[in-house]
N, C-alpha and C positions, 0 to 999 in steps of 0.2 A: 550536329547540333551546334548552334551558334552560342557564343558566350552571352548573348543578350536574352536568350530564352529563359523564361521563368516558369517553374513548375510548382504547383501548390501541392504540398504533401498532405495537408489536412485542411478542411474547410475552416474559414475564419468564423468564429461564433459571434453572434450579435450580442453585445453586452446589454444586459438588462439591469434593473435596479438592484437585484440581489447578487449579481456576479462580482467576484473578486477580480481586480485587474490582472490581466495576463493568464487567466484560467480559461483554457481552450478545450482541453481534452476531458472527455467524460470518464467515469469510473470504468475500471477493467471488469468485464463480465465474470460472474462467478461460474465455476464448473457445475455441471448438472448434479453431480454428487461428489463429495470430497473423498479423495483417495489418500493413502499414506503419502504418496509423492506430492500431492497438492498441499498437504499439511506441512511437509518439510520445506517446500517452496515458500509457504506462508510464514513459517518461523524465520526463514532467512530474510524475507521482505520486511517483517516488523523489526528485526534486530538491526539490519543494515540501514534501514530508513528510519531509525529512531529520532526522536526530537532532540534538538540542540538549541540552547538559548543563544541568541545573537542580538546585536544591538537593535535590530528592527523587529525583534520578537522571536517566536519559535520557528525554526527552519528544519528541514530534513538534513540529517547529518551527511547523507550521501550526495545529494545534488543541490542543496541550498534552496530548494523550492519551499514555499510556505508549508508548514507542517499542519495537518498530516498530508503527505503527498499521496499520489494515486496508488503506489505499491504498498505503502503502509496501510491505507484504507482497505485495499484488497486483502492483504494478509490478515488484518484484524477480522474482516468479515468471514474469511475462510476458516480461521481458527474458532470463531464463534459458532459457525455451522458444525465444526468438528466437536463442539461441546465444551470448549474452554470458556471460562468466565473472564471478566475484565481484570480481576486480580491475578489470575493465572497468566494472562497475556502480558500484564505489566511485569510480572516476575520473570518471564522469558526475556523481555527487553532489558530489565535490570541485570540479569545474568550475563547478557551480551554474547551468548554462544549461538552463532547462526546454524550450527549443526545439532542443536538440542533436539532430542527425540520427543515427539508429542505422544502422550499415552493414548491408546485406542479409546474410542467413545464407549460409554457404558451402554450395554445392550440389555433390554428387558429379558428376564428369564422365561 
C-alpha cells in the first residue's frame, strides 16, 4: 500500500438544508429487544456522554461533539424502550454513576 492511497471509511453525506455541519453518521440502530446488558450499556452511554456547557453551546462531555451525540441519543432511546421516562433518565445523568442498575420493566400481571 502506498502512502498516497486514500481509503474512505464512511460515505460523505450530501448536506441538505436541515443538516448540521459536520454531521455525517446516522443514529446507531436499536436492538430488536432490550436486554439487561443493553440497558447497562445505555446507562453508561447517557452518563459518559452527558451534556456540558461550552462557549459554543452544549457539547458532549466525552468527545466534544454537539450534544446530544450519537451514543447519548442511542442510550436515551434504549432506556425509553426499557420503560424509563425522561425524568428518570435525567436523574441517572445527574447521579453520574455509569454502573447504576436500571430496574426491570413493569410487566402486566
